[in-house]
N, C-alpha and C positions, 0 to 999 in steps of 0.2 A: 455662566459655565454649564456645560452639558452635565446632566445627572449621571453619575456612575451607575453602570448596570451591576446586578448582583454577581459576586464572584462565581466562576464556573465550578462544575464538578470535576473530580479527578480526570474524567474523560476529556475535559476541555483543556488539559495542560498544553501550554504553548511552547513549541519548539520548531524552529525554522532552520533545518540543517543546511540549507543552501546559503545561509548567511555566514560569511567567513571574516569580514572586516566591518568596521563601523561605517565605512562608506556604503557597503551593501545594506546595512541596517537602516540608514536614513532614507535611502532610495526606496527600499521595499515597503516600509511602513507609510511613507508619504503616498505611495500608490494604493496600498491596501486599505488604509484607514486615515485618509487625509484630514478629516474633521475631528478625529479623536484627540483630546488634549494629551500632548506628550509631556509637558512640564507645567506644573502649577506652582507659583511662588508668590506668597502673600495673596493679593487679589488679581495677579496677572497670570495669563496662561498662554501657552504656545502650542498650537496643534502640530501634528506630525508633518502636515504640508508646510506650515510656516517654519518649523525647525529645519526642514530640508532646504527651503528657499533661502532662509536667512544665513544658514551655514554655508550655502553656495556663495553668497555675496562675500562672506568673510574669507572664504578660501581664495576667491579672486583678488580680494583686497590684500591678503597676506602676500600672494605672489607678486602683486604690483609693487610692494616694498622692496622687491629684489630677493626675498627670502627663498632660498633654493630648497629642494627636498632634503629632509634631514635637519634643517635649521631648527633651533630651539626657540619656542615662543612661550614666554612666561605669563602667568596670570596671578595677580595678587588681589584677592577679594573674597567675599563670602559667597555662599551659594545663591544662585539666581538662574533665571532662564538664559541669561547671557553667557554664563559659564558653560552651559551645554551647547549653545550655538558655537562658541569658540572651540570647544572640544571637537565637534564634528567638522568645523571649518579647518582645524589643523589636520584632521584625518584626511579630508578631501584635498588639501594642498600638499600633502606628503610631509608636513612639518610635525614637530614633536612638542606636545603641550607639557610645560613645566609648571604645575600648580604649586604655589608657595603658601606655606602656613602663614595666615594673616596675623597670628599671635607672635611672630618672631620680631626681634628688634632689628633696627636698620643694619647693624653690622652682620647679623645672621642672614638677612635678606640679600645683602651685598655679596656674601660668599656664594650663595646659590646663583645669583645673576652672573657673577664672574666665572664660576666653575662651569656652568652650563653654556656660557657664551651666548646667552639669549640675545637675539637681534631685535625683538619686539616685546614690549611689555603692555599687557592689558591691566589697567590699574583702576580699582574702585576709588572714587573720589575721597571716601573717608580715610583712606590710607595714604593720601597725598603727602602728609607730613613725614611718612617713612621715606618717601622718595627724596624729600628735601634734606634728610639727614644721612643719606647714603655716603659712606666714606670714599666711594669710588664713583666713576661716571655711570649713569644709567644706560640702558640700551639705546641705540640710535633712534628708535621709534617708540614713543609712549602714547598709547590710546587711553584716555581717561574716560571711564564709564560714569554715567550720571551727570555729565556736563552737556551744555548746549551743543558743543562741537565734539561730542563723544562718539560712542560706537555707531549710533544711527547715522550720523553725518559722515563718519569715516568710511562706512561701507555703502553709502547711498548711491554712488555713481557706478557701482559695479553690478554686473548682471546676476540674475538669480538662477541662471542655468547651471547645471552641474558641470564642473570642470573635469577635464580628462584626468584620470587617476590610474596609477600603476600599483596601488596598494595590494599587498598580499598578506596572508596571515603572519608572515615573519617581518613585516615592515614595522619599525618602531613607531609608536603613537603617543606614548606618555613617558615622562621621566620624573619620578617621585624621589624626593630626598629623605633619607633616613639617617639618623645619627649613627656615628661610628665609634669604634673603640679608640681611634686615634684622636678624637675630639672634633673632627670636622665631618659634617654630613656628606654622605655619598649619594650620587644620583643613580637610582635603580631604573634601568631602561626596560620598559615593557612593550612588547609587540601586540598587534591586534589579537593574536591567538590567546593572549593572557585573559581576554575578556569573553572568550567563547569555549575554551577547552573544558571547563568544569561542567557547564550546562550540557555540553555534548556528551560528557561522560555519564552524567545522570540519566540523560535520555537514552543512552545506549543500553542501559539495564532497566529502563522504566522505573527508576527510583524517584520517590517523592520526598526525599530528605529536605531538599529545597526545590520548590516548584513555582511555576508561573501559570496562572489560569486566566481565561477570558474574563474580563471585567475587573481584574485586580486593580487596586489603587495602592501604590507603594510609597511609604514614607522614607525619605532619606534624611536621617538625623545625624549621620556621621559626615564630617566635612569632606569636601571633594579633594582637598590636598592630601587626604589619607587614603591609602589604597582601598580600605574597606568601603569608604563612601563612594569612590569612583567606580569600584567594581560593582557595588550594589546598584548604582544608577544605570550602568551600562547593561546589566542583566535584564533590567526591566525595559529598557529601550529595545534590546534585542528581542524580547518577547512581544513588544508592541503594546505595552500597557501604560497607564498614566503614572508619572513620577510626581510626588508632592515634595518639593524641596524646601527645607527650613533654612533661612538665612544663617541661623546659628541655633543650636539646640537650647530650648528652654522648656522645662517640664510642663508648666501650665499650658503653654502654646501647643506642645505636642499632644497633650490630652484633648485639647479643643479641636485640633486638626483631625485626630483619629475619629472623634465623634462626628464632627460637622462635615468632613470630606469623605466619610465612609471608607477610611483606610482599612485595607485587608491584610497587608503585609508590611513589616517594618524591619529595619536592620539597626541595631543599637549595640552599646556596650552595657554590661551589667550596672554600672554606676547610673546610667540613664533610667533603667528600670527602677532602681532604688529611689531616685529623685521623683519620678512620677508617682510611685506608691506613697511618698511622703507628702504629696500635695493635699492641702485641706479640701475636703469635700469630694475627693476622687471616689468613684464607685464603679462596680462592674458594668453598669448600664452605659458607661462612657466608651466601652470597648466591644460592643455587640457585633460589629462588622469585622473585627480583627480575627483572622484565622491562623496566622503564623508569625512568630517573632524569631528572627535570625539574630544571634548575638555572638560577639567575639571580643577579642582584646584582652580578656582575662576569664578565668573560670567563674562559675556562678555558685554561690554557697547554697547549701541545702535549704537553709532558712529562707533565703531570697527566692529560690525556686518555688518553694511551697506557697509563699505569699503571692508570687507572680502568677502561678497557676490558678489560684483562687480569684485573683483580681482580673486578670486579662482574659482568662477563659480560652486561650489559644494554644496551638502547638508551639513547641520550642525546638530550635535546631541550633546547636553550638558549632561554630566554625573555628578552625585553627590554621594558621599559616603565617607567612611573613610577606612583606613587600616583595622580597626576592622570589617567593613562590607564586607571585601573581595573585596574592591574597590567599584564599582558602585552599588547602590541600587535604584537609582532614575534617570530618563532620561527625558530631554526635547526633544521630537522627532523633526525631520526636519520640519514637517508640522507646528509646533508652532514657528518656527524661522521667524517671520514676524515683521520687525521693527515697533515699535510703538504699537504693540499688548500688552495688559496687561500681557499675559502669559510670555513675555520675562523677566519679573522680577521673574519668578518662577525657582526653581532648577529643577523642572520637575515632572513627575508622577512616582510612584513606578512601577516596572516591575510586570507582573503577578506573583502571589505567594509571593510577598513582602508586608509585612504589614507596615503601618505607623500610628502613633498616636502622639498627643501632650499632655504633662502632665504639671500640675502646680507644684509649689514648694512642695506640699504635696503628689505628686504622683497621683493626681486625673486627669482622662482624661478630656480634654477640648473639647468644641464643635467647629465646623468649624468656622474659622475666628479668634479664640482666640489664643493669642500668649503664648507659653510655650516652654518646651524643646521637640525637635523633637526626636522621638524614632522609630527605624526601626527593623523589624523582617525579616531576609533574610536567605535563605538556604546557602548562601555563607559566612556567618559570621565566625569570628575567633573561634577557640576552646578555647583559653585562652590567658592571658598575661603570658609569661614564668616565672615560679617561683613566681608569685604574685597572689595567690588565692583571697586575700582580694580585690585587685584592679580589678581582673576579676569579682568578685561578684558585685562590684559597677557599672561596665559598662555593663555587660551582665546579665540582670535580666529576668528570665523566658523566655529566648529566644529572648529578645528585647535588641538591642544595644542602650544605652543612648548616643546620639551623642555629647552633650554639646553645640549644636547649638540651638538658640532660633528662633522660627518661627511659622507659622500657616499652616493649610491645608484648602483649599477652598472647596466649595460644590462639585466640580468635582474631588476632590482627589489630586489636584496639591499641591506640597510642596513649601512653600515660606520661605526662610531664611532671617531673619531680623537682627540678632545679634549673638554674642557668649556668652554662659553662662560660658564656660571655657575661659581662658585667652589667647588662642592660637592666634598667629599672622601668617598670611598666606603670605609668601614672595615667589612669583613666583611659587606657588603650593607647597611649603615646609612649613610644620607646624613648627613654632618656639614658644617655651614656655618661658614666661618671667622668671620663677623661675630659669631655667638653666642659663640664662645670669646673673641674679641678684646674684646668688650664687657665680659665678666667679668674677664678678665686685666688690663685697663687700670684696674680699680678697686683693684688692689694698689698700696699707697703707693710701692713701689719701681719701678713700671712707668710710663714716660712714654708709650710707644706699643708696640703689638704687631701683628704680621702673622702670620697662620696660613696655611700651605700644606699640601698633601698630598705625601708622599714615597712611593716604591714600598716595598712590604713583601711579602716572599715568602709569608708565612703568611696575612695578612689582606687582601692586595690593596694597600691603602694605609695609611699611618699619619699621624698629625697631627704636624707640625713647627712649633714656635713660634720666630719671630724677635722678639727683645725689645730695645727701646731703653730702658735703665735710666734712672731719675732720676739726675741728676748727683750723684756722690758717695754713691749709695745703691743699688749694684747688689745685688739679692737673689740668694740661692743658688737653683739649680733646685729643690731640695727644698722651699724655702720657697714657691715658686710652686705646686708640686704640692699642698702642704698647703692653700694658699689656695683652689685650684680644686676639691679633692676633695669638699667639701661643697656645692658650687654647680653642678657639672656631672656628668652621668653618666660612668661610667668610660670608655666607648668614645669619649668626646669629649676626654679628657685628652691633652695632648701627650706623645708618646714621647720628645721631645728639646726642649731650649731652647737657642737660639743667640743670644748677645748681639751686637748690632750698634750702630754709632754713630748711624746715621740710616736712615730708611726711604726707598728710592728712589721718586721721584715724577716725573711728567711736568711740563711747564711750567705746566699748569693746576692742579697740586697733586694729581692722582689717583695713588693708590698703584700702582706698577708691580709688582703681585703676580706677574705672569707671569715677570718677571726673576728673582725669588727662587725661584719654583717650578721654572723651567727648569734650575736647577743640578742638580736630581735627575733630570730627565727628558730631557735633551738627547740622550742616546744611545739613547733608546727609539724604536721604530718608531711607536708610538702613545702618546699621553700620558695614557692611562688604564690601570689595571691590574686 
C-alpha cells in the first residue's frame, strides 16, 4: 500500500465545483490521481483508476441484465471495496442502489426487496441464509459476492470503458429505507445532488466546519446502508482522498486502523467514541494523526466530550439531519465544542443556503426561543418516498422537510432539539419506530396490546421498552416474547425490557397516551432525547 502523505494545511482544502454527479467523481479522480488508493478494506485496496474501471464493468453488466435507467439494484452485505464499485456502477448505469441493513431478518429484507421492486441483488455469501428464508421470491438476478462465480466472474466479460451516461444532479442514485410510523420502512430516494450540496455550501463561504484536505485518510465506521455512512464515504470520494472502510465497527479494530493507517478524519456516532475510550490500553498516542471527528446520530454528553477531547486530541463537529434531508443539514462547528458552553446543547447551525424554521401545531411559524416542530429546507433533500406520494406530501411541504423533532431556534440561528413529535426511538444512531415492533408483538397469542417507548440508555443513547397488556389468563414470560420477536425483527429493534400492565392509557377519543408512559423515564431530563 502507498504510504499516506501528511494531511494538508487549511490552504489545501479540496473542493472540485465542476463535479456534480458521482459519475463525474469517478472519471475526474481516475484521471487526476489514478494510483491513489480510493478504498482500503482489510488488506485489500482499490486505486481511483481501478475503481473507475471496475465500476464501468459493473455498469455495463447491469445494463446487460436488461435493467433500464431508474431500475432498483439491491445490495445486502457489509462494507467492502465491492460496495463502492457497485455504488459507482449504479450511478453510471443510471440505476438506483438500494443498500439493505444486513442486520435485518428475512421478512424485513423481503419487504424492502418487494417494495423497491429490485431487479438485481448483490449478496454477500455470509447472508445467503437470509435469501433462503425469504417469504417471497428473490429478484430475478442474484450475484453472490465471495464465491468463485461471484462478482468478478459476472463482470469479467464486460468492457472497462465508461458507458454513456445522462446523469444530472437531480437523477436518483440511492434509495435508503427508514422505519416509519405506520410500521413499514419507507424508501427515501436521494439524487446525486444530495451528496454534493453541503460540501458546495461550505466551500461557498470558505467554512471549515467539515473539510477535506490533501493527504486525508478517512475512516468510515458507520455502515453504508445508513445515510451517514454513505454520505461520509461519498464526501471523501468527491474530495479525492482515501477511504478506509471497516466491514463492521469494532472498537479495538478502529483504534488499530487509526494508528496504523494514519487516519486523519472519521465519522462516528457517540456510542462508538465511548466504546473506543473503554478499550483496555487505549492511549492518546494511538490518535496522533487524527485531526477531525465528525459525529451524529445523537448528542454528545459533556462528560463524553471532555474525555474524548483529552484522548483523541482532535477537532469535533456534530452533524444533525435525517435521511430525508440527505443526511446533515445542521452542524455544530469545532469552535463551539467547549465543555460547559450553552451551545453544547445545540444540534448546531444550518449550513449556508439551508433554511430553518419552527412551526406550531397549526403550521404557524414561531419566534426565536419558542418550541415547535423543526423544519429544514436544504438543497440536499430527498426527492420522494418511493411509491408513497401522500407520505411525501406530509413530510416535504413546499421544499421544507418536516423533521418530526420538537425544538427551538435561538437568536443566533442555532437549532436546539428538545423532544420528538414523532415516536422514533434512537438506538445507537438507528431510528426505531414503535409501530413496527407493536405490530409484530401483538401477533403473539399471549399479547392483547403492546406499547413501545424509548428509555434512556447510557451506552446506546436510548433503548426499547415494551409495555404489554397480556391476554387474560395467558401472560407470557419475557423470554417467550423475546424468542417470538428474534426471528421477525432486527436485534437493535428488540425490547431491552418487558413490563406488563393492566391497560393502555388513552385519551377520551381512544388515542394512546404514549407520552404518559414515556415520561416515566424522562421526567427528570433537561431534554427528552438522549
